[in-house]
C-alpha positions as CSV (number, residue, x, y, z in Angstrom):
1,M,-96.5,53.1,-26.7
2,R,-97.0,55.2,-29.8
3,T,-95.5,58.6,-29.9
4,K,-96.3,61.5,-32.2
5,L,-93.2,62.9,-34.0
6,C,-93.2,66.6,-33.4
7,V,-93.1,69.0,-36.4
8,S,-92.1,72.6,-36.8
9,L,-91.7,75.1,-39.6
10,V,-88.1,75.3,-40.9
11,A,-86.0,77.0,-43.5
12,F,-83.4,78.6,-45.9
13,V,-79.9,80.0,-45.7
14,E,-76.8,79.6,-47.8
15,L,-75.2,76.2,-47.4
16,C,-72.1,76.3,-45.2
17,A,-69.3,73.7,-45.5
18,V,-69.6,71.3,-42.6
19,S,-67.7,68.1,-42.2
20,L,-68.8,65.5,-39.7
21,A,-67.1,62.4,-38.3
22,Q,-69.0,60.2,-35.8
23,E,-68.8,57.2,-33.7
24,K,-71.7,54.8,-34.0
25,P,-73.6,53.7,-30.8
26,A,-73.4,50.0,-30.0
27,T,-77.1,49.3,-30.2
28,V,-78.2,47.7,-33.4
29,I,-81.7,48.0,-34.7
30,S,-83.1,44.8,-36.1
31,P,-86.4,44.4,-37.9
32,N,-89.0,42.1,-36.6
33,S,-88.4,39.2,-38.9
34,T,-90.4,36.1,-39.6
35,S,-89.7,33.2,-41.9
36,G,-93.1,33.4,-43.6
37,A,-95.5,36.0,-44.9
38,T,-96.8,39.0,-43.0
39,Y,-100.5,39.9,-43.0
40,I,-101.5,43.5,-42.2
41,T,-105.2,42.9,-41.6
42,H,-108.3,45.2,-41.5
43,V,-106.3,48.2,-42.5
44,T,-107.4,51.3,-44.5
45,V,-105.2,51.5,-47.6
46,I,-104.5,55.0,-48.9
47,D,-104.6,54.5,-52.7
48,T,-102.1,57.2,-53.8
49,E,-102.4,56.2,-57.5
50,N,-106.2,56.8,-57.7
51,G,-106.6,59.2,-54.8
52,K,-108.9,57.0,-52.7
53,K,-109.2,55.4,-49.3
54,I,-110.0,51.7,-49.4
55,Q,-111.2,50.3,-46.1
56,D,-110.9,46.9,-44.4
57,R,-108.1,45.5,-46.6
58,T,-105.5,42.9,-45.9
59,V,-102.1,43.5,-47.3
60,I,-99.9,40.4,-47.5
61,I,-96.1,40.7,-47.7
62,S,-94.0,37.9,-48.9
63,G,-90.3,38.5,-48.8
64,D,-89.6,42.1,-50.0
65,R,-92.8,42.4,-52.1
66,I,-96.5,42.8,-51.6
67,S,-98.0,39.5,-52.7
68,E,-101.7,40.4,-52.4
69,V,-104.1,43.3,-51.4
70,R,-107.5,41.9,-50.7
71,D,-110.8,42.4,-48.8
72,S,-110.4,41.3,-45.2
73,N,-114.0,40.0,-45.1
74,G,-113.8,36.2,-44.6
75,M,-110.0,36.1,-44.8
76,K,-108.2,34.2,-42.2
77,P,-104.4,34.2,-42.1
78,P,-102.8,30.8,-42.1
79,A,-101.6,29.5,-38.7
80,G,-98.0,30.5,-37.8
81,T,-97.9,33.6,-40.0
82,K,-97.1,37.1,-38.7
83,V,-100.2,39.2,-38.3
84,V,-100.2,42.9,-37.8
85,D,-103.6,44.2,-36.6
86,G,-104.4,47.2,-38.8
87,N,-107.9,47.8,-37.4
88,G,-108.3,51.6,-37.1
89,E,-104.9,52.1,-38.8
90,Y,-104.0,53.6,-42.2
91,L,-101.4,52.3,-44.6
92,I,-99.4,54.6,-47.0
93,P,-96.5,53.9,-49.3
94,G,-93.0,54.7,-48.1
95,L,-92.3,58.4,-48.4
96,W,-89.6,60.1,-50.6
97,D,-87.7,63.3,-49.9
98,M,-86.8,64.6,-53.3
99,H,-84.3,67.2,-52.4
100,V,-81.6,66.2,-49.9
101,H,-77.9,66.7,-49.3
102,S,-77.3,63.6,-47.3
103,V,-73.6,63.4,-47.8
104,Y,-71.2,66.3,-47.9
105,E,-67.5,66.2,-47.2
106,E,-67.8,62.9,-45.4
107,R,-70.4,60.2,-45.0
108,L,-73.1,61.4,-42.7
109,D,-74.7,58.0,-42.0
110,S,-76.1,59.1,-38.7
111,M,-78.8,61.0,-40.4
112,F,-80.0,57.9,-42.4
113,P,-81.9,56.2,-39.5
114,L,-83.8,59.5,-39.0
115,F,-85.2,59.1,-42.5
116,V,-86.3,55.5,-41.8
117,A,-87.8,56.4,-38.4
118,N,-90.0,59.0,-40.1
119,G,-91.1,56.6,-42.9
120,V,-88.9,58.3,-45.5
121,L,-87.6,55.3,-47.4
122,G,-86.2,57.1,-50.5
123,I,-84.1,60.2,-51.0
124,R,-82.8,62.1,-54.0
125,D,-79.4,63.5,-53.2
126,M,-79.0,66.8,-55.0
127,G,-75.2,67.3,-54.7
128,T,-72.2,65.9,-52.9
129,P,-68.4,66.0,-53.4
130,M,-68.3,62.3,-52.4
131,P,-66.6,60.2,-55.1
132,L,-69.2,58.4,-57.2
133,A,-67.7,55.0,-56.3
134,E,-68.4,55.7,-52.6
135,I,-71.9,56.8,-53.4
136,E,-72.5,53.5,-55.1
137,H,-71.1,51.6,-52.2
138,M,-73.4,53.5,-49.8
139,R,-76.3,52.8,-52.1
140,Q,-75.5,49.1,-52.0
141,Q,-75.2,49.1,-48.2
142,T,-78.6,50.7,-47.7
143,A,-80.2,48.4,-50.4
144,N,-78.8,45.2,-48.9
145,G,-79.6,46.2,-45.3
146,S,-76.0,46.3,-44.0
147,Q,-76.6,50.1,-43.5
148,L,-79.9,51.3,-42.1
149,G,-81.1,54.0,-44.5
150,P,-83.3,54.9,-47.4
151,R,-83.0,54.1,-51.1
152,I,-80.6,56.7,-52.7
153,V,-80.8,58.4,-56.1
154,A,-77.8,60.7,-56.5
155,A,-76.4,63.4,-58.8
156,G,-72.8,63.5,-57.6
157,P,-71.3,67.0,-57.7
158,I,-73.2,70.1,-58.7
159,L,-72.2,71.9,-61.9
160,D,-71.8,75.7,-61.3
161,G,-70.2,78.5,-63.3
162,R,-68.0,80.2,-60.8
163,P,-64.2,80.4,-61.6
164,K,-63.6,78.4,-58.4
165,P,-66.0,76.2,-56.4
166,L,-68.0,78.2,-53.8
167,R,-68.6,75.0,-51.8
168,P,-67.2,71.5,-51.6
169,N,-70.2,70.0,-53.5
170,L,-69.8,72.3,-56.5
171,L,-67.7,71.9,-59.6
172,A,-66.7,75.1,-61.4
173,I,-67.6,74.7,-65.1
174,T,-66.4,77.7,-67.1
175,T,-66.5,76.6,-70.7
176,P,-69.0,74.7,-72.8
177,E,-66.6,71.9,-73.7
178,E,-65.7,71.5,-70.0
179,G,-69.4,71.1,-69.4
180,R,-69.8,68.4,-72.0
181,D,-66.8,66.5,-70.7
182,T,-68.1,66.7,-67.2
183,V,-71.6,65.3,-68.2
184,R,-69.9,62.4,-70.0
185,R,-67.7,61.7,-67.0
186,L,-70.6,61.8,-64.5
187,K,-72.8,59.6,-66.7
188,N,-70.0,57.0,-67.1
189,G,-69.2,57.2,-63.4
190,G,-72.8,56.3,-62.3
191,S,-74.6,59.6,-61.6
192,D,-78.3,59.2,-61.8
193,F,-78.8,62.7,-63.1
194,I,-76.9,66.0,-63.6
195,K,-77.5,68.9,-61.1
196,V,-77.1,72.4,-62.6
197,Y,-76.7,75.6,-60.6
198,S,-77.3,79.3,-60.6
199,N,-74.1,80.8,-62.0
200,L,-73.7,78.8,-65.2
201,S,-73.2,81.0,-68.2
202,R,-75.7,80.7,-71.0
203,D,-73.5,79.0,-73.5
204,T,-72.1,76.6,-70.8
205,F,-75.6,75.7,-69.6
206,L,-76.8,75.0,-73.1
207,A,-73.8,72.8,-73.8
208,I,-74.4,70.9,-70.6
209,V,-78.1,70.3,-71.3
210,D,-77.4,69.4,-75.0
211,E,-74.8,66.8,-73.9
212,A,-77.1,65.5,-71.1
213,N,-79.8,65.0,-73.7
214,K,-77.4,63.2,-76.0
215,Q,-76.2,61.0,-73.2
216,N,-79.8,60.3,-72.2
217,I,-79.3,61.4,-68.6
218,P,-81.8,63.8,-67.0
219,F,-80.7,67.2,-65.5
220,S,-82.4,69.1,-62.7
221,G,-81.6,71.9,-60.3
222,H,-81.6,75.6,-60.2
223,V,-82.5,77.7,-63.2
224,P,-79.3,79.7,-63.9
225,F,-79.5,83.5,-64.0
226,S,-78.5,83.4,-67.6
227,V,-81.6,81.7,-68.9
228,S,-85.3,82.0,-68.3
229,A,-87.4,79.2,-66.7
230,L,-89.2,78.7,-70.1
231,E,-85.8,78.3,-71.9
232,A,-84.7,75.8,-69.3
233,S,-87.9,73.9,-69.5
234,D,-87.8,73.8,-73.3
235,A,-84.2,72.5,-73.1
236,G,-85.5,69.6,-71.1
237,Q,-84.8,70.4,-67.5
238,K,-86.7,67.7,-65.6
239,S,-87.2,69.5,-62.3
240,M,-86.7,73.0,-60.9
241,E,-85.8,73.5,-57.3
242,H,-86.8,76.1,-54.7
243,L,-88.6,78.3,-57.4
244,W,-85.2,79.7,-58.4
245,G,-86.0,81.2,-61.9
246,I,-89.7,81.0,-61.5
247,Y,-89.9,84.3,-59.6
248,L,-88.0,86.1,-62.3
249,S,-90.0,84.6,-65.1
250,C,-93.2,85.8,-63.5
251,S,-92.0,89.3,-62.8
252,S,-92.9,92.4,-64.8
253,R,-89.3,93.5,-64.2
254,E,-87.8,90.2,-65.4
255,E,-85.2,91.5,-67.9
256,E,-84.2,94.4,-65.6
257,L,-83.6,92.2,-62.6
258,R,-81.9,89.5,-64.7
259,S,-79.5,92.1,-66.1
260,E,-78.7,93.3,-62.6
261,M,-78.0,89.7,-61.4
262,L,-75.8,88.9,-64.4
263,K,-73.9,92.1,-63.9
264,G,-73.2,91.1,-60.3
265,G,-72.2,87.6,-61.5
266,V,-70.1,85.5,-59.2
267,N,-69.6,88.4,-56.9
268,L,-73.3,88.7,-56.1
269,S,-73.7,88.0,-52.3
270,G,-76.3,85.6,-51.0
271,S,-78.4,88.4,-49.4
272,E,-78.3,90.5,-52.7
273,R,-79.3,87.4,-54.7
274,I,-82.2,86.8,-52.4
275,R,-83.2,90.5,-52.6
276,L,-83.2,90.5,-56.4
277,E,-84.5,87.0,-57.2
278,L,-87.0,86.6,-54.4
279,D,-88.0,89.9,-52.8
280,E,-87.8,92.2,-55.9
281,A,-89.2,89.7,-58.3
282,A,-91.9,88.6,-55.9
283,A,-93.0,92.2,-55.3
284,T,-93.5,92.6,-59.1
285,Y,-95.3,89.3,-59.7
286,D,-97.5,89.5,-62.8
287,E,-100.4,87.1,-62.6
288,H,-101.1,87.2,-66.3
289,K,-97.5,86.5,-67.2
290,A,-97.3,83.8,-64.5
291,A,-100.3,82.0,-66.0
292,N,-98.6,81.7,-69.3
293,V,-95.4,80.5,-67.6
294,F,-97.2,77.8,-65.6
295,A,-99.1,76.6,-68.6
296,H,-95.8,76.3,-70.5
297,L,-94.2,74.3,-67.8
298,A,-97.2,72.0,-67.5
299,R,-97.2,71.3,-71.2
300,N,-93.5,70.4,-71.0
301,G,-94.0,68.2,-68.0
302,T,-91.4,70.2,-66.0
303,W,-91.6,69.2,-62.3
304,L,-91.3,71.7,-59.4
305,V,-89.7,71.0,-56.0
306,P,-90.7,74.0,-53.8
307,T,-88.7,73.1,-50.7
308,F,-90.8,75.3,-48.4
309,T,-88.9,74.0,-45.4
310,A,-85.7,75.6,-46.8
311,V,-87.0,79.1,-46.7
312,L,-89.6,79.4,-43.9
313,Q,-87.3,80.2,-41.0
314,D,-86.0,83.3,-42.9
315,S,-89.5,84.7,-43.0
316,E,-89.6,84.1,-39.2
317,I,-86.1,85.5,-38.6
318,F,-85.1,82.2,-36.8
319,D,-87.5,83.0,-34.0
320,V,-87.5,81.0,-30.7
321,R,-89.8,78.3,-32.2
322,V,-87.0,77.5,-34.6
323,T,-83.9,77.9,-32.4
324,T,-85.3,75.9,-29.5
325,D,-86.8,73.1,-31.7
326,P,-86.7,69.8,-29.6
327,R,-85.4,68.0,-32.7
328,L,-82.1,69.7,-32.1
329,K,-81.1,66.8,-29.9
330,Y,-80.5,64.8,-33.1
331,I,-78.0,67.4,-34.4
332,P,-74.3,67.4,-33.3
333,P,-73.5,70.3,-30.9
334,A,-70.9,71.8,-33.3
335,V,-73.5,71.9,-36.0
336,Q,-76.1,73.4,-33.6
337,K,-73.5,76.2,-33.0
338,R,-73.1,76.8,-36.7
339,W,-76.9,76.9,-37.1
340,G,-77.1,79.4,-34.2
341,E,-74.6,81.7,-35.9
342,A,-76.6,81.6,-39.0
343,A,-79.7,82.4,-37.0
344,S,-78.1,85.5,-35.5
345,E,-77.4,86.7,-39.1
346,G,-80.9,85.8,-40.3
347,A,-82.3,89.3,-40.3
348,A,-79.8,90.3,-42.9
349,I,-81.1,87.8,-45.5
350,K,-84.7,87.7,-44.5
351,S,-86.9,86.9,-47.4
352,K,-90.2,88.7,-47.5
353,S,-91.6,86.5,-50.2
354,F,-92.8,83.4,-48.4
355,E,-96.5,84.2,-48.7
356,R,-95.9,84.9,-52.4
357,K,-94.3,81.5,-52.7
358,L,-97.3,79.8,-51.2
359,Q,-99.5,81.7,-53.7
360,I,-97.2,80.7,-56.7
361,V,-97.0,77.0,-55.8
362,G,-100.8,76.9,-55.4
363,A,-101.3,78.6,-58.8
364,M,-98.8,76.2,-60.4
365,H,-100.6,73.2,-58.9
366,R,-103.9,74.5,-60.2
367,A,-102.2,74.8,-63.6
368,R,-101.2,71.2,-63.4
369,V,-97.5,71.7,-63.0
370,P,-96.4,68.4,-61.4
371,L,-95.0,68.8,-57.8
372,L,-92.5,66.8,-55.7
373,A,-91.9,67.1,-51.9
374,G,-88.4,68.0,-51.0
375,T,-86.8,69.7,-48.0
376,D,-83.0,70.5,-48.6
377,A,-82.3,68.4,-45.5
378,G,-78.7,67.9,-44.4
379,W,-76.4,68.9,-41.6
380,V,-75.4,72.0,-43.6
381,Q,-78.9,73.4,-43.9
382,P,-79.9,75.2,-40.7
383,Y,-83.0,73.9,-38.9
384,V,-84.0,71.4,-41.5
385,Y,-84.1,67.8,-40.1
386,A,-83.6,64.6,-42.0
387,G,-86.9,62.7,-42.1
388,F,-88.9,65.0,-39.8
389,S,-88.9,68.0,-42.2
390,L,-90.5,66.0,-44.9
391,H,-93.7,65.9,-42.8
392,D,-93.3,69.7,-42.4
393,E,-93.1,70.0,-46.2
394,L,-96.3,68.0,-46.7
395,A,-98.2,70.3,-44.3
396,L,-96.9,73.4,-46.1
397,L,-98.0,72.0,-49.4
398,V,-101.5,71.7,-48.0
399,R,-101.2,75.3,-46.8
400,A,-100.3,76.3,-50.4
401,G,-103.6,74.8,-51.6
402,L,-103.1,71.1,-52.2
403,T,-105.5,68.6,-50.6
404,P,-103.9,66.2,-48.1
405,M,-104.2,63.4,-50.7
406,E,-102.5,65.5,-53.3
407,S,-99.8,66.5,-50.8
408,L,-99.2,62.8,-50.0
409,Q,-98.9,62.0,-53.7
410,T,-96.0,64.5,-53.9
411,A,-94.0,62.2,-51.7
412,T,-95.2,58.8,-52.9
413,I,-96.6,58.1,-56.4
414,N,-95.2,61.3,-57.9
415,P,-91.5,60.5,-57.1
416,A,-92.0,57.0,-58.4
417,R,-93.3,58.4,-61.7
418,F,-90.6,61.0,-61.9
419,L,-87.8,58.4,-61.3
420,G,-89.3,55.8,-63.5
421,M,-89.8,53.5,-60.6
422,E,-93.6,53.2,-60.8
423,T,-93.5,49.5,-61.4
424,D,-91.9,48.9,-58.0
425,L,-92.8,51.8,-55.8
426,G,-95.2,54.7,-55.0
427,S,-98.5,52.8,-54.3
428,I,-99.8,49.8,-52.4
429,E,-100.3,47.1,-55.1
430,R,-99.6,43.5,-55.7
431,G,-96.0,43.0,-56.9
432,K,-94.6,46.2,-55.6
433,I,-91.8,46.5,-53.1
434,A,-93.2,46.4,-49.6
435,N,-92.1,49.9,-48.5
436,L,-95.0,50.9,-46.3
437,V,-95.8,53.2,-43.4
438,L,-98.6,52.3,-40.9
439,L,-100.3,55.3,-39.3
440,D,-102.5,55.6,-36.2
441,A,-104.7,58.3,-37.8
442,D,-106.0,59.3,-41.2
443,P,-103.6,61.4,-43.3
444,V,-106.3,62.3,-45.8
445,A,-108.4,63.9,-43.0
446,D,-105.3,65.8,-41.6
447,I,-101.9,65.7,-43.3
448,H,-100.2,66.1,-39.9
449,N,-101.3,62.5,-39.2
450,T,-98.4,61.3,-41.3
451,T,-96.3,61.9,-38.2
452,K,-98.4,59.4,-36.2
453,I,-96.3,56.4,-37.2
454,S,-97.1,53.0,-35.8
455,A,-94.7,50.9,-37.9
456,V,-92.5,51.1,-41.0
457,F,-92.0,48.3,-43.4
458,Q,-88.8,48.6,-45.5
459,A,-88.6,46.0,-48.3
460,G,-90.9,43.8,-46.2
461,K,-89.0,44.1,-43.0
462,E,-91.1,45.5,-40.1
463,F,-89.8,48.1,-37.7
464,D,-92.5,48.5,-35.0
465,R,-92.9,51.5,-32.8
466,P,-90.3,50.4,-30.1
467,A,-87.8,49.7,-32.9
468,L,-88.4,53.2,-34.4
469,N,-88.0,54.7,-30.9
470,Q,-84.7,52.9,-30.6
471,M,-83.5,54.4,-33.9
472,L,-84.3,57.8,-32.6
473,Q,-82.5,57.2,-29.3
474,N,-79.4,55.9,-31.2
475,A,-79.5,59.0,-33.4
476,E,-79.6,61.2,-30.4
477,A,-76.6,59.3,-28.9
478,A,-74.7,59.5,-32.2
479,A,-75.2,63.3,-32.4
480,K,-73.7,63.8,-28.9
481,L,-70.6,61.8,-30.0
482,A,-70.2,63.5,-33.4
483,T,-67.3,65.9,-34.0
484,V,-66.7,68.6,-36.7
485,K,-63.3,68.8,-38.3
């Protein structure tokens, strides 16, 4: 039986420090393994690299790689091989969520199967206090299959400028030399990139990015209040998250609002920051100025990760569609309680800028600013669900003006290009890793069809619909057993 994974529109609030410990259910999910090749026959391949649909193809998987993609006409699989009938089905590359907080104060492994069950086979973790050695161990476990979960690209801790850390996943960097030392330490410790944050002072930010460029390690994150989006782009910031900094740079009151934010500094409350950087800046959006900003970012190849799912519920004041979402069954009861408390305070930090955000992202896309799909998923982000919310994000990108194919590219070939993994991932081609998602309906006709998952292939290992359903059942059981310290 094939089930449609439900989707809903979800949201943004300030991260709250949550620590989870869990017991794992006894049931173990095993892929449907065979000793030989797997043939997915008569399937429509979604060519994310060239933006096309190619009908009646046979995709042959040998080990963890795609060994051939060919016309099904006249092709007969050898006797004894595994055959998956793809007639009427659609095959897409494994999806990426490019903005996740998958580990916080402890390892939150129970969310990892939710990614796989939703076809999300790669994540970019945007900040965790977990020691880098533990992150590397977790990466190895998910890579070798001893832990069910996606491929992990991780920053390690976030670099912020407060005199003391606001949250467990932040490091307070208060001097330029401290910033340089931290970049070197993280690079040597195994961080894939440096994550910068909102309260870095101008001189500290510039020192961090100068050292990152010297160390040949990319940096991404928020655009700090102390610099403009154009300055950050010119300095080499690889991606900008949530549109922080973009609103200000497109406002006719940019300098006035920036001055007020810098004056408030570390004492600026979350609601006041949202009022200034979102509502006030969005209300004074200057289209002519914005066009110049977007052209500049496009020339520099600066990527944008909008994370619509991290702000939408604020625009809806956590209404009943959000607070009664059936996906809450995958969330530990204590975390649901925290989310509910955040929902009750939602009116105080309501952002009025969501429609403007849709408009801005659409304009950036038309200006050829490259986009990545990300959600801000993690137990600490209210009403954003590991795996599930990536499908919400794809639908919201279409609402912003992308075609379904273009939206799909933000979670497939674009992440592969951004991460320098295009040789192995991002499209369905001979020689690439067999990270694949088989769908019951055409995602190019309707992006919501990415939720109609028939099977997932992770490095060539098939998880059919019953196996995916079992993952979800295990995740629900794990949520009931989880406790919060």
